[in-house]
N, C-alpha and C positions, 0 to 999 in steps of 0.2 A: 429499258424504254416503258414508260407509262401508257397504260391504254387510253383511248380516248375517253373523255369524262372524268378521270380520278382527281384532274386539277379543278374542275368545278366542284367537284364535291368537298375539298379541303376550303375553298373558299365558302361554301354554303354553312359549313361547321363551323369557320372563324367566324362568319356575320351572326349566326345563332348567340355563339359566345360572346362577343361584343354587345350583341341586343338584349342579353342576359345580364351582363354585367353592367350597364346604364339603366335598366330598372332598378335592380340592387343599390344602385347610387341613387336614384332618384327617390327611391323610397326611405332611403336612410338620411337624405336631407330634409324631405318632407317630414321625417318624426322628428329631426332635429329643430326645425323651424316650430313645430307645435308644441316642443317642450320649452322654446325660448319665450314664446307667447303667453302659453301657462306661467311658467316663472314670473315674467314682467307683471301679469295679471293679481297673481298672488302677493306680489310686495306692493304693487298700487292700493290692493286691499287692507293690506297689514298697515301702511301708511296712513291709511284713512284712519283706521281704528287707533291707531297712537297719536294723532291729531285729536280724535276726537278725546280721549284721555287727557290732553294735554289742556283742552277748552274746560273740560270738568273741573281738573286742579287748578286753573285760574280761577274758575268761578268759586271753588271752595275758599280760595285766598281773598277774593275779593268779599265775601261774605263772614269771614273770619274779620276783616278790617273794619266792615260795617255791616251789622246783622239788617239792616232794613234796605240792602243792596237788592234789586230786583228788576230786570232789564233783558233785551236782548240785545246782544253786538257780536261781533265778528272779530275774531284773533288770527293774526297771521302765524303758522307754524313752520318755520323756515318758507319754504316755496308753496304750502298748502294751506287751506282755511280751516278753521272750526268756528262753527256757527253756534253761539251757545243761547240758551233763555233759562233764565232762572224766575221762578215763580213760587208763591205769590209776591207783589212788590210790598215793600213797608215791613213793619213788625210781625213778625209769625213764627212761631215756635217751629211748624214744620218747611221744609224749601225744600223743590224740585228742580234739579239742574238737567236740561237735556240737553247735549251737547253731538254735534254732528260733523264729523271729521269728511271734509272733503276733499279728493285728488283725482283730477282727471274728471272721469264717469263713474269713481267709485266713491260711495258714500257710505259711511258705519256711524251708527247712531248708540249715544251711552246715555243712559238714564240713571241719574243720583238722586236719592231721596236721603235727608239728612235733617237733625234737628239740632236746635238749640238747648243746652243743659240750664238747670236753676243757675249752674254758675257761670253762666254765660258762654263757655264753649261749644264747638260745634261738632256734633258727630255724625259721620255716616251711617246710616240705617241699613240702604243698598247699595249696591254697585251693579248695573247689569247692562248688556248690550239686548237693544229693542229693535224691533223691524218697524218699518215705517207705517 
């Protein structure tokens, strides 16, 4: 026959184990949510960079077709945007392209400097990601 209070001891022990299991489970869920958010943000940042690259490549194509091209425009890249500026306008041997990829709140910017060669071809001199 159990002594008085032994049944209460078992209940307290069980409650401690249940509380510990709940704390460990909650911590694991919190870590999983943080990892998912981090991965999503990384993906959006990469998509913004890819959109900026697509915009720069589009501007190079426009310059190859028309060497005096120089303006600002927006390009849809899938569901994302690239905001592109080509300067200076008109005939110039050197052109600078600034392309900013935009995905939600993420922005990545690429600067491309190129020049027209004597044979009329366009060569990229530099291609860098720049800060605002």
